[in-house]
GURONU-992713 format. One record per residue (C-alpha): residue number from 1; residue in one letter; x, y, z. Coordinates in Angstrom, 3 decimals. Example, Ala and Ser with C-alpha at 12.3 -4.5 7.8 and 13.67 -1.06 7.14 Angstrom:
BEGIN
{1; A; {12.300; -4.500; 7.800}}
{2; S; {13.670; -1.060; 7.140}}
***
This chain:
BEGIN
{1; X; {-0.061; -0.150; 0.065}}
{2; X; {2.929; 2.470; 1.056}}
{3; X; {4.579; 1.567; -2.192}}
{4; X; {1.958; 2.159; -4.258}}
{5; X; {1.392; 5.827; -2.559}}
{6; X; {5.080; 6.531; -2.955}}
{7; X; {4.416; 5.112; -6.827}}
{8; X; {1.239; 7.781; -7.149}}
{9; X; {3.441; 10.508; -5.419}}
{10; X; {6.342; 10.269; -8.003}}
{11; X; {4.049; 10.117; -10.868}}
{12; X; {2.053; 13.304; -9.772}}
{13; X; {5.432; 15.358; -9.426}}
{14; X; {6.377; 13.818; -13.040}}
{15; X; {3.416; 15.118; -14.347}}
{16; X; {3.456; 18.464; -12.673}}
{17; X; {6.841; 18.837; -14.341}}
{18; X; {5.571; 18.096; -17.853}}
{19; X; {2.593; 20.543; -17.144}}
{20; X; {5.146; 23.382; -16.380}}
{21; X; {7.261; 22.386; -19.250}}
{22; X; {4.395; 22.491; -21.449}}
{23; X; {3.449; 26.171; -20.262}}
{24; X; {7.080; 26.942; -21.141}}
{25; X; {6.145; 27.442; -24.819}}
{26; X; {3.911; 30.575; -24.423}}
{27; X; {6.406; 32.157; -22.168}}
{28; X; {9.488; 31.562; -24.240}}
{29; X; {7.962; 32.459; -27.608}}
{30; X; {7.048; 35.878; -26.218}}
{31; X; {10.857; 36.382; -24.881}}
{32; X; {12.324; 35.090; -27.895}}
{33; X; {11.773; 38.366; -30.179}}
{34; X; {13.215; 40.459; -27.343}}
{35; X; {16.749; 38.453; -27.129}}
{36; X; {19.037; 36.025; -28.780}}
{37; X; {19.223; 32.391; -27.471}}
{38; X; {22.030; 32.338; -25.168}}
{39; X; {21.103; 35.873; -23.656}}
{40; X; {17.514; 34.566; -22.852}}
{41; X; {19.012; 31.491; -21.574}}
{42; X; {21.393; 33.032; -19.341}}
{43; X; {19.206; 35.442; -17.733}}
{44; X; {17.029; 32.829; -16.904}}
{45; X; {19.317; 30.125; -15.415}}
{46; X; {21.119; 33.185; -13.567}}
{47; X; {17.780; 33.780; -11.709}}
{48; X; {17.573; 30.158; -11.224}}
{49; X; {20.765; 29.912; -9.855}}
{50; X; {20.384; 33.014; -7.476}}
{51; X; {16.817; 31.436; -6.394}}
{52; X; {18.332; 28.371; -5.480}}
{53; X; {21.646; 29.945; -3.705}}
{54; X; {18.917; 31.603; -1.595}}
{55; X; {17.301; 28.409; -0.541}}
{56; X; {20.676; 26.596; -0.110}}
{57; X; {21.663; 29.400; 2.388}}
{58; X; {18.787; 28.480; 4.476}}
{59; X; {19.307; 24.818; 4.100}}
{60; X; {23.318; 24.694; 3.969}}
{61; X; {23.842; 21.414; 3.289}}
{62; X; {27.190; 21.157; 2.193}}
{63; X; {28.395; 19.764; -1.345}}
{64; X; {30.011; 16.740; -1.671}}
{65; X; {32.399; 15.748; -4.412}}
{66; X; {29.559; 14.019; -6.261}}
{67; X; {27.400; 17.053; -5.945}}
{68; X; {29.745; 19.086; -7.717}}
{69; X; {31.071; 16.658; -10.489}}
{70; X; {27.347; 15.288; -11.357}}
{71; X; {26.108; 18.833; -11.108}}
{72; X; {28.546; 20.514; -13.413}}
{73; X; {27.987; 17.179; -15.888}}
{74; X; {24.571; 17.617; -16.238}}
{75; X; {24.845; 21.253; -16.400}}
{76; X; {26.679; 20.840; -19.369}}
{77; X; {24.189; 18.168; -21.086}}
{78; X; {21.223; 20.586; -19.884}}
{79; X; {22.728; 23.555; -22.048}}
{80; X; {23.469; 21.350; -25.111}}
{81; X; {19.634; 20.461; -24.930}}
{82; X; {18.152; 23.924; -24.543}}
{83; X; {20.635; 25.669; -26.988}}
{84; X; {20.031; 22.858; -29.782}}
{85; X; {16.456; 22.545; -28.796}}
{86; X; {15.882; 26.019; -28.732}}
{87; X; {17.759; 27.044; -32.434}}
{88; X; {15.899; 24.199; -33.889}}
{89; X; {12.739; 25.187; -32.993}}
{90; X; {13.180; 28.561; -34.663}}
{91; X; {14.102; 26.796; -38.041}}
{92; X; {11.685; 23.812; -38.430}}
{93; X; {7.799; 23.589; -37.897}}
{94; X; {5.916; 22.986; -34.668}}
{95; X; {4.809; 19.844; -36.577}}
{96; X; {8.244; 18.234; -36.890}}
{97; X; {9.385; 19.434; -34.031}}
{98; X; {6.973; 17.801; -31.790}}
{99; X; {7.590; 14.479; -33.692}}
{100; X; {11.314; 14.703; -33.271}}
{101; X; {11.561; 15.799; -29.691}}
{102; X; {9.177; 12.869; -28.582}}
{103; X; {11.782; 10.392; -29.893}}
{104; X; {13.375; 10.852; -26.845}}
{105; X; {10.658; 8.398; -25.082}}
{106; X; {11.937; 5.881; -27.618}}
{107; X; {15.858; 6.679; -26.964}}
{108; X; {15.927; 6.559; -23.019}}
{109; X; {14.833; 3.185; -22.313}}
{110; X; {17.205; 1.596; -25.066}}
{111; X; {19.918; 3.963; -23.606}}
{112; X; {19.068; 2.684; -20.065}}
{113; X; {18.639; -1.041; -21.068}}
{114; X; {21.989; -1.193; -22.717}}
{115; X; {23.625; 0.400; -19.963}}
{116; X; {22.139; -1.775; -17.411}}
{117; X; {21.972; -4.953; -19.716}}
{118; X; {18.373; -5.811; -19.014}}
{119; X; {16.271; -5.280; -21.535}}
{120; X; {12.555; -3.958; -21.291}}
{121; X; {10.050; -6.024; -22.571}}
{122; X; {8.862; -5.492; -26.027}}
{123; X; {5.398; -4.504; -24.950}}
{124; X; {7.198; -1.538; -23.334}}
{125; X; {8.490; -0.304; -26.530}}
{126; X; {5.142; -0.829; -28.407}}
{127; X; {3.955; 1.579; -25.552}}
{128; X; {6.628; 4.116; -26.376}}
{129; X; {6.014; 3.830; -30.240}}
{130; X; {2.218; 4.212; -29.337}}
{131; X; {2.893; 7.234; -27.244}}
{132; X; {4.770; 8.441; -30.844}}
{133; X; {1.804; 7.879; -32.965}}
{134; X; {-0.012; 9.891; -30.384}}
{135; X; {2.337; 13.016; -30.696}}
{136; X; {2.167; 12.742; -34.505}}
{137; X; {-1.523; 12.821; -34.539}}
{138; X; {-1.399; 15.920; -31.896}}
{139; X; {0.813; 18.090; -33.966}}
{140; X; {0.158; 17.156; -37.650}}
{141; X; {-2.427; 19.377; -38.129}}
{142; X; {-1.383; 20.934; -40.962}}
{143; X; {0.679; 17.641; -42.162}}
{144; X; {4.585; 16.927; -42.033}}
{145; X; {6.697; 19.345; -43.584}}
{146; X; {10.251; 18.092; -45.705}}
{147; X; {12.861; 17.871; -42.948}}
{148; X; {15.561; 20.677; -42.787}}
{149; X; {18.467; 21.648; -40.659}}
{150; X; {16.233; 22.432; -37.826}}
{151; X; {14.863; 19.027; -37.785}}
{152; X; {18.456; 17.749; -37.892}}
{153; X; {19.143; 19.796; -34.469}}
{154; X; {15.695; 18.496; -32.852}}
{155; X; {16.491; 15.062; -33.625}}
{156; X; {20.073; 15.711; -32.312}}
{157; X; {18.476; 17.437; -29.325}}
{158; X; {15.913; 14.349; -28.471}}
{159; X; {19.464; 12.237; -28.816}}
{160; X; {20.914; 14.710; -25.727}}
{161; X; {17.971; 14.571; -23.721}}
{162; X; {17.743; 10.849; -23.405}}
{163; X; {21.566; 10.854; -22.661}}
{164; X; {20.897; 13.499; -20.009}}
{165; X; {18.083; 11.575; -18.171}}
{166; X; {19.579; 8.300; -18.757}}
{167; X; {22.831; 9.415; -16.832}}
{168; X; {20.771; 11.351; -14.207}}
{169; X; {19.068; 8.061; -13.536}}
{170; X; {22.355; 5.900; -13.733}}
{171; X; {24.690; 7.947; -12.000}}
{172; X; {22.908; 9.284; -8.976}}
{173; X; {21.451; 5.965; -8.267}}
{174; X; {22.476; 4.534; -4.963}}
{175; X; {24.937; 7.263; -4.221}}
{176; X; {25.321; 9.581; -1.463}}
{177; X; {24.436; 13.257; -3.267}}
{178; X; {22.003; 15.904; -2.946}}
{179; X; {19.535; 16.339; -5.626}}
{180; X; {19.083; 20.063; -4.869}}
{181; X; {22.787; 20.583; -4.649}}
{182; X; {23.391; 18.965; -8.063}}
{183; X; {20.508; 20.880; -9.713}}
{184; X; {22.120; 24.362; -8.441}}
{185; X; {25.514; 23.131; -9.869}}
{186; X; {23.547; 22.601; -12.827}}
{187; X; {22.074; 25.914; -13.200}}
{188; X; {25.073; 27.604; -12.202}}
{189; X; {27.023; 25.506; -15.055}}
{190; X; {24.194; 26.664; -17.521}}
{191; X; {24.276; 30.347; -16.466}}
{192; X; {28.166; 30.378; -17.103}}
{193; X; {28.115; 28.420; -20.353}}
{194; X; {24.917; 30.976; -22.090}}
{195; X; {26.746; 33.832; -20.834}}
{196; X; {30.298; 33.142; -22.194}}
{197; X; {28.216; 32.940; -25.591}}
{198; X; {26.660; 36.363; -25.486}}
{199; X; {27.612; 38.226; -22.416}}
{200; X; {26.810; 41.486; -23.967}}
{201; X; {23.391; 40.271; -25.114}}
{202; X; {22.772; 39.310; -21.369}}
{203; X; {23.432; 42.384; -20.194}}
{204; X; {21.413; 44.182; -22.970}}
{205; X; {18.224; 41.875; -22.184}}
{206; X; {18.466; 43.007; -18.622}}
{207; X; {18.449; 46.338; -19.532}}
{208; X; {15.407; 46.615; -22.310}}
{209; X; {13.221; 43.667; -20.696}}
{210; X; {9.992; 45.052; -20.087}}
{211; X; {7.224; 43.647; -17.212}}
{212; X; {5.766; 40.842; -19.625}}
{213; X; {9.672; 39.828; -20.561}}
{214; X; {10.334; 39.534; -16.877}}
{215; X; {7.249; 37.988; -15.748}}
{216; X; {7.931; 35.101; -18.257}}
{217; X; {11.459; 34.793; -17.407}}
{218; X; {10.863; 34.441; -13.978}}
{219; X; {8.265; 31.936; -14.647}}
{220; X; {10.793; 29.928; -16.896}}
{221; X; {13.456; 30.436; -14.210}}
{222; X; {11.544; 29.874; -10.902}}
{223; X; {8.892; 26.749; -12.303}}
{224; X; {10.442; 25.410; -15.525}}
{225; X; {14.137; 25.390; -14.245}}
{226; X; {14.162; 25.401; -10.137}}
{227; X; {11.058; 23.445; -9.687}}
{228; X; {11.048; 21.123; -12.666}}
{229; X; {14.846; 20.134; -12.592}}
{230; X; {14.828; 19.154; -9.124}}
{231; X; {11.628; 17.590; -8.985}}
{232; X; {12.922; 15.618; -11.867}}
{233; X; {15.917; 14.552; -10.705}}
{234; X; {14.292; 13.510; -7.234}}
{235; X; {11.650; 11.663; -9.249}}
{236; X; {14.351; 9.756; -11.370}}
{237; X; {16.069; 8.467; -8.436}}
{238; X; {12.820; 7.210; -7.022}}
{239; X; {11.807; 5.273; -9.469}}
{240; X; {13.484; 4.904; -13.396}}
{241; X; {14.413; 6.945; -16.243}}
{242; X; {12.324; 5.009; -18.735}}
{243; X; {9.197; 5.294; -16.259}}
{244; X; {10.017; 8.955; -16.264}}
{245; X; {10.366; 9.914; -19.612}}
{246; X; {7.141; 8.144; -20.267}}
{247; X; {4.969; 10.619; -17.988}}
{248; X; {7.182; 13.563; -19.470}}
{249; X; {6.120; 12.519; -22.714}}
{250; X; {2.624; 13.733; -21.641}}
{251; X; {4.205; 17.411; -22.125}}
{252; X; {2.904; 18.026; -25.530}}
{253; X; {-0.784; 17.409; -24.267}}
{254; X; {-0.155; 20.292; -21.676}}
{255; X; {1.427; 22.598; -24.159}}
{256; X; {-1.759; 22.022; -26.154}}
{257; X; {-4.312; 22.683; -23.667}}
{258; X; {-2.522; 25.675; -22.426}}
{259; X; {-2.100; 26.976; -26.222}}
{260; X; {-6.067; 26.573; -26.475}}
{261; X; {-7.122; 28.011; -23.175}}
{262; X; {-4.787; 30.759; -22.974}}
{263; X; {-3.481; 31.326; -26.298}}
{264; X; {-6.813; 31.172; -27.970}}
{265; X; {-5.539; 28.319; -30.253}}
{266; X; {-7.945; 25.784; -31.453}}
{267; X; {-7.644; 21.923; -31.457}}
{268; X; {-9.057; 19.413; -34.149}}
{269; X; {-10.500; 16.210; -33.508}}
{270; X; {-7.499; 14.436; -34.708}}
{271; X; {-5.542; 16.369; -32.064}}
{272; X; {-8.160; 14.962; -29.591}}
{273; X; {-7.551; 11.676; -30.793}}
{274; X; {-3.736; 11.983; -30.349}}
{275; X; {-3.847; 13.307; -26.705}}
{276; X; {-6.010; 10.156; -25.824}}
{277; X; {-3.598; 7.772; -27.666}}
{278; X; {-0.843; 9.509; -25.520}}
{279; X; {-2.453; 9.206; -22.311}}
{280; X; {-3.386; 5.388; -23.038}}
{281; X; {-0.060; 4.342; -24.341}}
{282; X; {1.934; 6.241; -21.187}}
{283; X; {-0.477; 4.231; -18.583}}
{284; X; {0.008; 1.250; -20.320}}
{285; X; {3.574; 1.646; -20.371}}
{286; X; {3.886; 2.489; -16.796}}
{287; X; {2.299; -0.910; -15.847}}
{288; X; {4.960; -2.832; -17.954}}
{289; X; {7.977; -0.926; -16.436}}
{290; X; {6.334; -0.983; -12.799}}
{291; X; {5.701; -4.655; -13.179}}
{292; X; {9.226; -5.143; -14.827}}
{293; X; {10.628; -3.255; -12.413}}
{294; X; {9.358; -5.638; -9.400}}
{295; X; {10.072; -8.745; -11.217}}
{296; X; {13.937; -7.551; -11.210}}
{297; X; {13.678; -7.093; -7.661}}
{298; X; {12.399; -10.015; -6.592}}
{299; X; {15.144; -12.010; -9.030}}
{300; X; {17.690; -9.734; -7.182}}
{301; X; {16.642; -11.099; -3.738}}
{302; X; {16.313; -14.465; -4.476}}
***
């Protein structure tokens, strides 16, 4: 009973992360015309870092060597994801972007299984493919356009994101490390990386941003970075990278819902069908992964 409650708590946290990230598109879309990608991201991560430092001063948990090393590593991979993904989205269509980024849910279990040398059941991959089909239905309102360089970047971003999630699960499991400290180092590393690429643009953004841009940046920094990154890493350490990725794959649903509710966009019948397919596939995949993990745990005990 307690195990089921704990699993539900982890799932709810991951769904909250997916919802927050789904809401990030409208905020980012409103900010990008006012700053370069590195400048916008450097300001976002600088605010996130300052917020986390303020919290750390209250908690004052000492940094371990693991916190510093893994936090820096995750900061570099997160910087790569954000850079490649954002530049790709500026070039390609939303349809192609949605399809390509969703490939993360295929790449992650493959990488995690290969690392652990224990493959998930084939039915899990069928569930993952089902989620991909759902995303395709959700975002192909105007048809799939021909691939371009932006598509290549998003394909690369999906691979890097899968590496990032898998690394977080594999490298932190059974280690004495603070999720909060690692994410603080991750945000600090990302801040430095993006400042280096466009330090002048960052200062220009700080000087010229209006109330709307600052509101969007604060949302991206505090909710989409601080809350989401800490919650994601905590959840991954409680479950698995594969299960986490399946739940985070509901992000397109939240993005569409928020765009329709707040952005005035419309959702066709085929889009609604896609959302249903994603939800069903994710639910089935959760069950398969959970049973597989429990089976492995029993085999290990015996």
